C-alpha positions in Angstrom: 65.1 127.4 134.7 61.6 126.5 135.8 60.0 124.3 138.4 57.7 121.8 136.7 55.2 119.6 138.4 54.8 116.2 136.7 51.6 114.4 137.5 52.2 110.9 136.0 51.5 107.4 137.3 53.7 105.5 134.9 57.2 105.1 136.4 58.7 104.7 132.9 57.1 107.9 131.5 57.9 109.8 134.8 61.6 108.7 134.4 61.8 109.7 130.7 60.1 113.1 131.2 62.2 113.8 134.3 65.4 113.1 132.4 64.4 115.3 129.5 63.3 118.2 131.8 66.4 118.0 134.0 68.7 117.8 131.0 67.1 121.1 129.9 67.8 122.6 133.3 64.4 122.4 134.8 63.6 121.4 138.4 61.1 118.5 138.5 58.7 117.6 141.3 56.1 114.8 140.8 53.0 113.2 142.0 51.7 109.8 140.9 48.0 110.8 141.3 45.8 113.8 140.6 44.8 114.4 144.2 48.4 114.6 145.4 49.3 116.7 142.3 46.6 119.3 143.1 47.8 119.6 146.6 51.5 120.0 145.5 50.5 122.6 142.9 48.7 124.6 145.7 51.7 124.3 148.0 54.6 124.7 145.6 53.1 126.9 142.9 55.2 125.4 140.0 55.8 127.3 136.8 54.1 124.5 134.7 52.1 121.3 135.3 52.6 118.3 132.9 49.4 116.3 133.4 48.7 112.7 132.4 45.0 112.0 131.8 44.7 108.3 132.8 45.4 108.4 136.5 44.2 106.3 139.5 41.3 108.0 141.2 40.6 111.4 139.7 41.4 111.8 136.0 43.8 114.3 134.6 40.8 116.1 133.0 39.2 116.6 136.4 42.5 117.7 138.0 43.1 120.2 135.1 39.6 121.6 135.7 40.3 121.9 139.5 43.6 123.7 139.0 42.2 126.1 136.4 39.3 127.0 138.7 41.3 127.4 141.9 42.3 131.0 142.5 45.6 129.8 144.0 46.6 127.8 140.9 44.6 129.3 138.0 47.6 131.1 136.6 49.7 127.9 136.4 49.7 126.6 132.8 48.7 122.9 132.4 50.1 120.9 129.5 48.4 117.6 129.1 50.5 114.7 127.9 48.3 111.7 127.2 47.9 108.5 125.3 44.3 109.6 124.6 44.7 110.7 121.0 41.2 111.5 119.7 40.5 115.1 118.7 37.6 115.1 121.2 40.0 114.3 124.0 42.2 117.2 123.0 39.2 119.5 122.8 37.9 118.3 126.1 41.3 118.8 127.8 41.5 122.4 126.4 37.9 123.1 127.7 39.0 122.0 131.2 41.7 124.7 131.2 44.8 123.1 129.6 46.9 125.4 127.5 48.2 122.7 125.3 47.8 118.9 124.6 50.5 116.5 123.4 49.9 112.8 122.5 52.2 110.2 124.0 54.7 109.2 123.1 56.0 112.7 122.3 59.2 113.5 120.6 61.6 115.0 123.0 62.4 118.1 120.8 58.7 118.8 120.3 57.7 118.4 123.9 60.7 120.5 125.2 60.0 123.3 122.7 56.4 123.5 123.9 57.4 123.5 127.5 60.1 126.1 127.0 57.7 128.3 125.2 55.2 128.0 128.1 57.6 128.7 130.9 59.2 131.6 129.0 55.8 133.4 128.6 
């Protein structure tokens, strides 16, 4: 179906999200920090980026902003999936260029519906 770049430093979350995505027929590539994720996005041009916010080094907010402003990656939708659940976090993520924001832990059906809607567009 779609190639999805998962930028997530938690091995547990990475395993769960990868299982969900692969079960839905998507190809998953991942990075455990924002800097590697940005480079992978530039090289592989995935159909979607799933972005954690709390990452080592650069935050997911900073990485989302970098991807949305880079001409090579600006058209790749970024879906933030984070434990940061305040409305201000959501608003800030959207201002950085994210197309959607989901609070962890998401329900599989809800997250997959949002992903499938984004990759179908």
